[in-house]
DOLO-838073 format. One line per 2 residues: their letters; for each residue y, x, z of C-alpha. Coordinates in nm, 3 decimals. Example, Ala and Ser with C-alpha at 12.3 -4.5 7.8 and 13.67 -1.06 7.14 Angstrom:
BEGIN
as) -0.450,1.230,0.780; -0.106,1.367,0.714
***
This chain:
BEGIN
xx) -3.629,1.810,2.138; -3.457,1.494,2.169
xx) -3.380,1.254,1.898; -3.016,1.358,1.899
xx) -3.082,1.703,1.892; -3.335,1.643,1.586
xx) -3.015,1.452,1.425; -2.787,1.745,1.470
xx) -3.060,1.991,1.341; -3.124,1.776,1.011
xx) -2.737,1.725,0.967; -2.689,2.067,0.999
xx) -2.970,2.210,0.785; -2.838,1.961,0.489
xx) -2.486,2.107,0.542; -2.643,2.474,0.483
xx) -2.820,2.348,0.196; -2.525,2.172,0.021
xx) -2.248,2.415,0.101; -2.414,2.780,0.126
xx) -2.364,2.850,0.509; -2.383,2.677,0.845
xx) -2.103,2.880,1.020; -2.255,3.203,1.120
xx) -2.157,3.426,0.836; -2.211,3.776,0.734
xx) -2.047,3.995,0.442; -2.358,3.987,0.260
xx) -2.363,3.572,0.263; -2.208,3.411,-0.027
xx) -1.889,3.217,0.063; -1.882,2.845,0.068
xx) -1.688,2.648,-0.208; -1.435,2.415,-0.046
xx) -1.315,2.240,-0.364; -1.385,1.937,-0.534
xx) -1.260,1.803,-0.861; -1.319,1.451,-1.023
xx) -1.327,1.249,-0.723; -1.310,0.875,-0.795
xx) -1.138,0.767,-0.461; -1.040,0.961,-0.150
xx) -1.006,0.775,0.206; -0.847,0.992,0.466
xx) -0.817,0.905,0.853; -0.604,1.097,1.087
xx) -0.688,1.197,1.452; -0.885,0.929,1.604
xx) -0.986,1.066,1.940; -1.290,0.885,2.020
xx) -1.154,0.555,1.913; -1.484,0.477,1.737
xx) -1.398,0.076,1.691; -1.082,0.192,1.470
xx) -1.281,0.425,1.278; -1.555,0.149,1.197
xx) -1.286,-0.094,1.129; -1.137,0.142,0.877
xx) -1.478,0.244,0.701; -1.582,-0.122,0.673
xx) -1.252,-0.239,0.522; -1.230,0.035,0.260
xx) -1.609,-0.024,0.183; -1.714,0.309,0.273
xx) -1.982,0.150,0.514; -2.149,-0.204,0.511
xx) -2.225,-0.415,0.817; -2.498,-0.189,0.920
xx) -2.266,0.123,0.907; -2.489,0.262,0.624
xx) -2.282,0.475,0.364; -2.190,0.214,0.081
xx) -1.921,0.457,-0.079; -2.130,0.586,-0.349
xx) -1.948,0.909,-0.505; -1.624,0.866,-0.309
xx) -1.504,1.104,-0.057; -1.407,1.052,0.313
xx) -1.162,1.296,0.493; -1.171,1.297,0.878
xx) -0.866,1.500,0.958; -0.979,1.629,1.281
xx) -0.968,1.580,1.639; -1.247,1.323,1.663
xx) -1.301,1.423,2.024; -1.119,1.400,2.337
xx) -0.878,1.133,2.514; -1.089,0.827,2.387
xx) -1.412,0.699,2.518; -1.664,0.712,2.225
xx) -1.624,1.067,2.085; -1.993,1.138,2.102
xx) -2.072,0.858,1.918; -1.816,0.908,1.659
xx) -1.945,1.273,1.598; -2.312,1.088,1.563
xx) -2.174,0.879,1.304; -1.995,1.132,1.094
xx) -2.291,1.355,1.110; -2.497,1.075,0.973
xx) -2.281,0.957,0.712; -2.244,1.317,0.594
xx) -2.616,1.301,0.502; -2.587,0.950,0.369
xx) -2.285,1.015,0.145; -2.421,1.350,0.003
xx) -2.749,1.166,-0.116; -2.535,0.908,-0.279
xx) -2.316,1.177,-0.476; -2.006,1.139,-0.229
xx) -1.887,1.347,0.077; -1.795,1.308,0.431
xx) -1.549,1.595,0.518; -1.508,1.661,0.883
xx) -1.222,1.921,0.936; -1.202,2.108,1.257
xx) -0.905,2.019,1.465; -0.757,2.188,1.784
xx) -0.951,1.955,2.001; -1.280,2.017,1.839
xx) -1.242,2.409,1.902; -1.106,2.349,2.259
xx) -1.423,2.171,2.333; -1.626,2.465,2.156
xx) -1.449,2.726,2.367; -1.483,2.510,2.687
xx) -1.151,2.354,2.745; -1.221,1.998,2.845
xx) -0.894,1.924,2.989; -0.869,1.625,2.747
xx) -1.206,1.474,2.777; -1.239,1.131,2.938
xx) -1.481,1.036,3.213; -1.678,0.808,2.945
xx) -1.664,1.135,2.728; -1.845,1.334,2.982
xx) -2.080,1.031,3.088; -2.218,1.012,2.737
xx) -2.393,1.351,2.824; -2.504,1.256,3.161
xx) -2.845,1.200,3.063; -2.896,1.553,2.943
xx) -2.762,1.679,3.252; -2.971,1.960,3.428
xx) -2.992,1.870,3.811; -3.027,2.253,3.877
xx) -2.708,2.314,3.688; -2.508,2.075,3.895
xx) -2.651,2.171,4.220; -2.572,2.560,4.156
xx) -2.208,2.420,4.095; -2.200,2.233,4.378
xx) -2.299,2.520,4.602; -2.039,2.745,4.435
xx) -1.777,2.475,4.485; -1.848,2.420,4.867
xx) -1.834,2.810,4.907; -1.494,2.837,4.754
xx) -1.369,2.505,4.869; -1.168,2.511,5.211
xx) -1.337,2.335,5.505; -1.328,1.970,5.448
xx) -1.536,1.657,5.524; -1.850,1.637,5.313
xx) -1.747,1.315,5.154; -1.397,1.459,5.061
xx) -1.555,1.768,4.901; -1.808,1.572,4.700
xx) -1.523,1.337,4.580; -1.309,1.651,4.463
xx) -1.633,1.807,4.314; -1.735,1.480,4.098
xx) -1.371,1.477,4.011; -1.333,1.820,3.870
xx) -1.712,1.814,3.742; -1.772,1.449,3.616
xx) -2.140,1.365,3.568; -2.220,1.498,3.205
xx) -1.980,1.787,3.249; -2.198,2.096,3.226
xx) -2.427,1.871,2.984; -2.131,1.846,2.739
xx) -2.058,2.240,2.788; -2.406,2.312,2.650
xx) -2.369,2.061,2.369; -2.030,2.225,2.253
xx) -2.134,2.586,2.293; -2.168,2.745,1.967
xx) -2.532,2.749,1.993; -2.542,2.377,2.092
xx) -2.607,2.080,1.923; -2.233,1.965,1.840
xx) -2.098,2.329,1.861; -2.329,2.471,1.596
xx) -2.264,2.183,1.391; -1.904,2.188,1.390
xx) -1.915,2.559,1.326; -2.035,2.457,0.979
xx) -1.732,2.212,0.911; -1.431,2.368,0.758
xx) -1.050,2.399,0.863; -0.922,2.361,0.504
xx) -1.029,2.208,0.180; -0.913,2.099,-0.157
xx) -1.000,1.757,-0.332; -0.850,1.681,-0.672
xx) -0.593,1.934,-0.613; -0.479,1.796,-0.270
xx) -0.514,2.018,0.037; -0.653,1.893,0.379
xx) -0.616,2.046,0.712; -0.560,1.947,1.061
xx) -0.223,2.103,1.152; -0.048,2.257,0.873
xx) -0.033,2.582,0.663; 0.217,2.864,0.670
xx) 0.232,3.094,0.374; 0.073,3.358,0.559
xx) -0.234,3.157,0.617; -0.220,3.011,0.264
xx) -0.228,3.374,0.133; -0.585,3.406,0.280
xx) -0.732,3.137,0.025; -0.976,2.844,0.148
xx) -1.251,3.066,0.210; -1.055,3.328,0.377
xx) -0.914,3.044,0.615; -1.237,2.882,0.687
xx) -1.446,3.199,0.747; -1.172,3.358,0.962
xx) -1.148,3.057,1.191; -1.519,3.052,1.240
xx) -1.527,3.437,1.317; -1.244,3.380,1.562
xx) -1.467,3.120,1.762; -1.771,3.343,1.736
xx) -1.559,3.627,1.872; -1.384,3.410,2.141
xx) -1.773,3.311,2.249; -1.870,3.687,2.244
xx) -1.581,3.781,2.449; -1.617,3.510,2.707
xx) -2.003,3.591,2.743; -1.924,3.967,2.827
xx) -1.693,3.894,3.120; -1.678,3.725,3.479
xx) -1.286,3.689,3.508; -1.061,3.472,3.287
xx) -1.121,3.323,2.959; -0.972,3.546,2.657
xx) -0.708,3.285,2.570; -0.457,3.580,2.585
xx) -0.591,3.830,2.426; -0.682,3.606,2.124
xx) -0.364,3.385,2.130; -0.255,3.527,1.782
xx) -0.621,3.448,1.635; -0.587,3.223,1.373
xx) -0.815,2.949,1.548; -0.576,2.952,1.846
xx) -0.261,3.062,1.700; 0.041,2.792,1.705
xx) 0.096,2.911,1.341; -0.284,2.878,1.273
xx) -0.425,2.574,1.071; -0.535,2.379,1.351
xx) -0.215,2.404,1.550; 0.088,2.449,1.316
xx) 0.336,2.159,1.349; 0.601,2.298,1.100
xx) 0.507,2.107,0.798; 0.527,1.800,1.018
xx) 0.844,1.860,1.209; 1.042,2.119,1.028
xx) 1.379,2.028,0.859; 1.301,2.030,0.499
xx) 1.622,2.228,0.417; 1.452,2.532,0.607
xx) 1.084,2.449,0.511; 1.148,2.351,0.149
xx) 1.087,2.695,-0.027; 0.780,2.819,0.219
xx) 0.595,2.466,0.178; 0.646,2.505,-0.202
xx) 0.497,2.862,-0.179; 0.196,2.730,0.006
xx) 0.106,2.484,-0.233; 0.146,2.753,-0.527
xx) -0.060,3.016,-0.344; -0.338,2.775,-0.296
xx) -0.294,2.594,-0.659; -0.231,2.266,-0.491
xx) 0.003,1.956,-0.579; 0.007,1.796,-0.221
xx) -0.094,1.874,0.169; -0.246,1.624,0.388
xx) -0.224,1.690,0.754; -0.290,1.529,1.095
xx) -0.212,1.657,1.452; 0.114,1.571,1.493
xx) 0.183,1.197,1.553; 0.453,1.028,1.336
xx) 0.756,0.874,1.520; 0.703,0.560,1.319
xx) 0.341,0.522,1.389; 0.309,0.484,1.026
xx) 0.159,0.717,0.769; 0.445,0.893,0.598
xx) 0.530,1.147,0.342; 0.793,1.422,0.296
xx) 0.900,1.693,0.066; 0.916,1.438,-0.221
xx) 0.571,1.319,-0.189; 0.398,1.653,-0.156
xx) 0.312,1.632,0.222; 0.107,1.326,0.411
xx) 0.116,1.283,0.789; -0.186,1.070,0.887
xx) -0.167,1.090,1.256; -0.074,0.766,1.354
xx) -0.143,0.775,1.722; -0.438,0.570,1.717
xx) -0.556,0.698,2.042; -0.223,0.580,2.209
xx) -0.245,0.214,2.066; -0.152,0.300,1.723
xx) -0.252,0.049,1.457; -0.569,0.206,1.267
xx) -0.437,0.304,0.892; -0.601,0.489,0.640
xx) -0.461,0.718,0.361; -0.620,0.655,0.013
xx) -0.555,0.840,-0.296; -0.687,0.759,-0.646
xx) -0.564,0.935,-0.935; -0.186,1.015,-0.887
xx) -0.146,0.727,-0.653; -0.116,0.761,-0.281
xx) -0.133,0.426,-0.082; -0.176,0.298,0.282
xx) -0.457,0.072,0.394; -0.429,-0.138,0.723
xx) -0.761,-0.290,0.767; -0.628,-0.518,1.041
xx) -0.437,-0.740,0.795; -0.573,-0.603,0.472
xx) -0.237,-0.491,0.384; -0.187,-0.229,0.118
xx) 0.149,-0.052,0.095; 0.313,0.282,0.003
xx) 0.353,0.579,0.270; 0.707,0.576,0.466
xx) 0.928,0.833,0.350; 1.053,1.047,0.620
xx) 1.421,1.148,0.628; 1.408,1.520,0.568
xx) 1.557,1.660,0.876; 1.228,1.644,1.056
xx) 1.163,1.519,1.398; 1.105,1.849,1.569
xx) 1.461,1.953,1.679; 1.733,1.735,1.805
xx) 2.083,1.680,1.684; 2.211,1.583,2.022
xx) 2.402,1.892,2.035; 2.650,1.746,1.796
xx) 2.783,1.538,2.100; 2.887,1.858,2.302
xx) 3.243,1.972,2.268; 3.315,2.294,2.082
xx) 3.411,2.520,2.386; 3.060,2.441,2.533
xx) 2.892,2.515,2.210; 3.076,2.851,2.139
xx) 3.004,2.954,2.521; 2.612,2.854,2.445
xx) 2.636,3.094,2.107; 2.788,3.351,2.283
xx) 2.559,3.390,2.594; 2.228,3.228,2.506
xx) 1.911,3.394,2.531; 1.773,3.479,2.175
xx) 1.403,3.395,2.125; 1.216,3.369,1.790
xx) 1.401,3.498,1.478; 1.313,3.376,1.138
xx) 1.452,3.557,0.808; 1.572,3.333,0.551
xx) 1.665,3.434,0.184; 1.840,3.196,-0.064
xx) 1.928,3.373,-0.378; 2.159,3.673,-0.264
xx) 2.214,3.539,0.077; 2.012,3.667,0.349
xx) 2.046,3.512,0.721; 1.832,3.466,1.027
xx) 1.759,3.155,1.207; 1.751,3.182,1.580
xx) 1.601,3.009,1.849; 1.814,3.006,2.155
xx) 1.802,2.892,2.516; 2.060,2.877,2.803
xx) 2.036,2.675,3.106; 1.794,2.424,2.988
xx) 1.966,2.391,2.645; 1.761,2.494,2.340
xx) 1.918,2.483,2.014; 1.882,2.686,1.668
xx) 2.158,2.902,1.527; 2.209,3.070,1.190
xx) 2.304,3.453,1.212; 2.500,3.581,0.898
xx) 2.532,3.959,0.907; 2.641,4.046,0.566
xx) 2.955,4.274,0.509; 3.011,4.367,0.163
xx) 3.308,4.549,0.064; 3.493,4.624,-0.266
xx) 3.401,4.931,-0.436; 3.606,5.237,-0.456
xx) 4.015,5.157,-0.381; 4.045,4.862,-0.614
xx) 4.009,4.511,-0.480; 3.855,4.283,-0.754
xx) 4.044,3.944,-0.717; 3.785,3.724,-0.914
xx) 3.494,3.842,-0.684; 3.410,3.668,-0.349
xx) 3.280,3.921,-0.120; 3.010,3.798,0.116
xx) 3.110,3.891,0.473; 3.005,3.724,0.821
xx) 3.366,3.730,0.913; 3.441,3.445,0.646
xx) 3.197,3.216,0.852; 3.398,3.231,1.162
xx) 3.726,3.219,0.976; 3.610,2.916,0.791
xx) 3.522,2.759,1.128; 3.854,2.840,1.278
xx) 4.066,2.704,0.987; 3.854,2.398,0.969
xx) 3.918,2.328,1.340; 4.300,2.410,1.279
xx) 4.309,2.135,1.009; 4.110,1.894,1.236
xx) 3.823,1.861,0.973; 3.525,1.943,1.187
xx) 3.308,1.982,0.887; 3.211,2.352,0.959
xx) 2.961,2.412,1.213; 3.059,2.605,1.537
xx) 3.065,2.966,1.485; 3.123,3.276,1.686
xx) 3.126,3.636,1.635; 2.823,3.814,1.814
xx) 2.613,4.129,1.807; 2.226,4.036,1.783
xx) 2.012,4.340,1.815; 2.308,4.556,1.811
xx) 2.408,4.433,1.451; 2.757,4.233,1.446
xx) 2.742,3.915,1.262; 2.843,3.547,1.274
xx) 2.636,3.300,1.478; 2.656,2.940,1.392
xx) 2.478,2.608,1.511; 2.213,2.487,1.282
xx) 2.324,2.136,1.210; 1.931,1.975,1.282
xx) 2.006,1.621,1.176; 2.196,1.689,0.843
xx) 2.051,1.629,0.486; 2.151,1.822,0.207
xx) 2.250,1.805,-0.160; 1.938,1.928,-0.302
xx) 1.752,1.646,-0.099; 2.030,1.383,-0.219
xx) 1.991,1.512,-0.559; 1.590,1.536,-0.608
xx) 1.567,1.195,-0.417; 1.843,1.040,-0.630
xx) 1.989,0.924,-0.287; 2.357,0.907,-0.405
xx) 2.403,0.577,-0.196; 2.425,0.808,0.113
xx) 2.743,0.919,-0.004; 2.904,0.591,-0.059
xx) 3.218,0.503,0.149; 3.216,0.899,0.233
xx) 3.459,0.964,-0.084; 3.752,1.059,0.120
xx) 3.537,1.292,0.308; 3.400,1.468,0.001
xx) 3.752,1.497,-0.119; 3.869,1.673,0.202
xx) 3.544,1.895,0.167; 3.659,1.993,-0.179
xx) 4.007,2.045,-0.082; 3.912,2.283,0.214
xx) 3.695,2.490,-0.029; 3.977,2.524,-0.266
xx) 4.183,2.614,0.027; 3.942,2.911,0.111
xx) 3.839,2.985,-0.246; 3.478,2.902,-0.174
xx) 3.298,2.879,-0.522; 2.967,3.018,-0.450
xx) 2.846,2.799,-0.155; 2.492,2.710,-0.173
xx) 2.397,2.365,-0.225; 2.173,2.343,0.080
xx) 2.506,2.412,0.271; 2.648,2.099,0.162
xx) 2.534,1.837,0.396; 2.546,1.507,0.536
xx) 2.471,1.369,0.897; 2.352,1.039,0.830
xx) 2.386,0.863,1.172; 2.724,0.994,1.202
xx) 2.843,0.944,0.836; 2.974,1.281,0.841
xx) 3.021,1.573,0.589; 2.924,1.889,0.703
xx) 2.986,2.236,0.484; 2.834,2.574,0.588
xx) 2.767,2.906,0.384; 3.144,3.002,0.376
xx) 3.081,3.383,0.371; 3.180,3.435,0.016
xx) 3.497,3.251,0.052; 3.853,3.384,0.097
xx) 3.876,3.581,-0.222; 4.208,3.668,-0.359
xx) 4.168,3.446,-0.659; 4.428,3.168,-0.603
xx) 4.294,2.930,-0.919; 4.216,2.599,-0.765
xx) 4.206,2.357,-1.090; 3.810,2.364,-1.091
xx) 3.808,2.219,-0.732; 4.021,1.897,-0.821
xx) 3.811,1.752,-1.082; 3.751,1.359,-1.013
xx) 3.395,1.355,-1.058; 3.140,1.546,-0.850
xx) 2.762,1.526,-0.891; 2.827,1.163,-1.027
xx) 3.050,1.078,-0.740; 3.390,0.941,-0.842
xx) 3.662,1.085,-0.633; 4.046,1.106,-0.606
xx) 4.038,1.467,-0.486; 4.407,1.401,-0.346
xx) 4.322,1.083,-0.175; 4.339,1.227,0.188
xx) 4.463,1.095,0.494; 4.829,1.171,0.627
xx) 4.668,1.392,0.933; 4.524,1.626,0.679
xx) 4.831,1.640,0.485; 5.018,1.718,0.780
xx) 4.794,1.970,0.885; 4.794,2.148,0.543
xx) 5.164,2.150,0.506; 5.192,2.288,0.883
xx) 4.990,2.620,0.759; 5.214,2.915,0.774
xx) 5.151,3.296,0.742; 5.244,3.389,1.101
xx) 5.020,3.120,1.231; 4.744,3.231,1.005
xx) 4.779,3.599,1.126; 4.737,3.472,1.492
xx) 4.430,3.261,1.389; 4.262,3.478,1.150
xx) 4.418,3.821,1.160; 4.107,4.003,1.343
xx) 3.915,3.848,1.045; 4.093,3.859,0.714
xx) 4.318,4.101,0.529; 4.701,4.031,0.466
xx) 4.614,3.982,0.106; 4.351,3.719,0.201
xx) 4.605,3.535,0.428; 4.856,3.539,0.155
xx) 4.601,3.381,-0.100; 4.552,3.105,0.167
xx) 4.903,3.010,0.167; 4.905,3.029,-0.221
xx) 4.628,2.825,-0.289; 4.760,2.562,-0.010
xx) 5.088,2.568,-0.220; 4.881,2.497,-0.531
xx) 4.690,2.212,-0.394; 4.995,2.041,-0.245
xx) 5.173,2.076,-0.582; 4.858,1.928,-0.801
xx) 4.839,1.635,-0.564; 5.242,1.583,-0.596
xx) 5.304,1.665,-0.236; 5.606,1.908,-0.137
xx) 5.521,2.220,-0.010; 5.734,2.409,0.268
xx) 6.005,2.571,0.082; 5.980,2.914,0.241
xx) 5.621,2.906,0.330; 5.691,2.916,0.687
xx) 5.657,2.650,0.926; 5.653,2.598,1.333
xx) 5.272,2.699,1.440; 5.080,2.428,1.573
xx) 5.101,2.385,1.971; 4.691,2.485,1.994
xx) 4.680,2.818,1.783; 4.450,3.082,1.880
x) 4.607,3.399,2.000
***
């Protein structure tokens, strides 16, 4: 047994003694405990991908190791958030350092946690696409000549007739020196594979969760023991299936397994990329399920190449792209404080607060004209469907694709009706037709505040399909972060939005549907399904202050006033007659007249004016 193999065996033995299991688990064995409390300081490092020099710089600057790289952090904890391997030149040395520091830290009362990342699992399962030539060469000394010779003979037999030199070059390119030795080392029974199978996918320290990719509510419901044991079991099952067959490896068969699924803890990017308006509730549920106050992840590089925070300081993103030239950074947690340490400058600063819309979905669709978006919504293929429930509102988020354009849309399908023969004037019945009516009326008034919306059947169910305003932020975010300055200078738009709400009688709009697009400085309003009631009172819409923002509710531009005055019963019948009743149309005209009167404007004497030239048939 080589010195490195002995080191791996000692590290694994120490991990078994301290945690209760080395990775191969049975029902009779006691589950390991993956929680620690009372830790004085936690240093967290995101995806390193073989950049050993950057890890050493961080460890020395934070005082966790001395110049000799021996552990000097005493009872502190170091968390390496996965993906130590691949892409960079020194991933084997990095693993060796991590294994040694685990032993030394535990002897001092501290800990070094190495989380499983998707690249660790890829190596264990033989997916070596991202290994560098240096990463293979580090194992060349353990290569078996017979192993390489057998592979060469197979390669020559399967290859087309080429010159011997070209064949040899092609073989060396596909199987660099050290290739087969690395596969053996990362096998489930190999030096590194067996050690990695003792490392967790998820842990919790001082009430903070740590995981490589992210957590969905379904995964969080498994608990820490369930997450870790399931990931390990998936890897063992993969190895068994791969060993029992000669054809393709079982990726497809196990695509939904926790260790390999895009929604599993090693791969999930939703916490990092998803719009907070969509992810706010499930993210809070993840923390509640695991009794945690925050979550720290890696896996998805931040666009800023800085350590960032989302969800009002409850999520921290630590992958700063160090393998792509990013500056080495560490997240340091002490008590309730979280700060970033940059060892190259010895600077200490707060994590960068990300805007809530996330980085995963483009807002470029807002540049497309309405007619193109209407066609897209009408004809696009429907992909994934996610159900969203907010209070009494139930909608579906759809992922759509047509001719290379991929966008998200909300599908509203509620169709409440008044009970019996009576119509209750004070009650706004939730109906999907109201969403389309609001969009059409918004465009008739040339406001462009309501997202493009069309009628469409999804899975034979009729409803309203609306473009999802991906780059918008909502009122709950503005309120919770105290970012009222974002609305400064937009008072006229807010006033018009209030008047539009008064016009359609939309009192029950969810706050998450009251939005702002910061780059465009534009107000967006959605969730109009409970509009168009028969109640014609408007006084509550004309208050001079909304959420601390001082307004003159009647201070609107002349174009909006002219469009408002131009509304008439005949034109509204043409525009909205397929969606609203005669009573609802009459209520719009009555509310319009009250708005004009309250703002000191003259209403049309007979309630009938000439329709505008671009009314819909």
